[in-house]
C-alpha positions, 0 to 999 in steps of 0.5 A: 926722623929720630932725634938721633938722626936729626943731632947728626944730620945738623952737625953735618949741616953745620960742618958744611956751612964751616967749609964753605965759609972757609972756602969763602974766605980764602977765595976772598983773602986778597980782596983789599979790606975784606973781613972774613966770616965765621960760623957761630954754632949753638945748641938747638935743644937736647933732641934737636943737635946745632944751629949754625949761622954765619957771622961777620968777623971783627978782624980785617984779613985772612990767616990761611993757618986759621982757615986751614984748622977750619977746614980740618975741624969741618972734616972731623965733624963731618966724619963724627957725624957720619959715624953716628948716622952709620952707628944709628942705622946699623943699630936700627937694623939690628933691632929690626931683625931681633923683633920682626 
């Protein structure tokens, strides 16, 4: 897999994790003493994309507004990374047609 595809793939995985964690938080919002989780993302290197891991939040209780923002951000990240993958695929196909 090329570095561009690997970067976009890691971005899709991070967006998926953000969406799943947000859904978990909303599902447990009425649980007494529940502390929501968050996703911490970090660079995995210049050609590797991002790493994402679940971390426990310091706050208690779930803010539906915050979770809506998290879900919208995950949706935008999905769209952006799919666009990168499509562009990569189209560019690679064009290059193969030119040089084949």
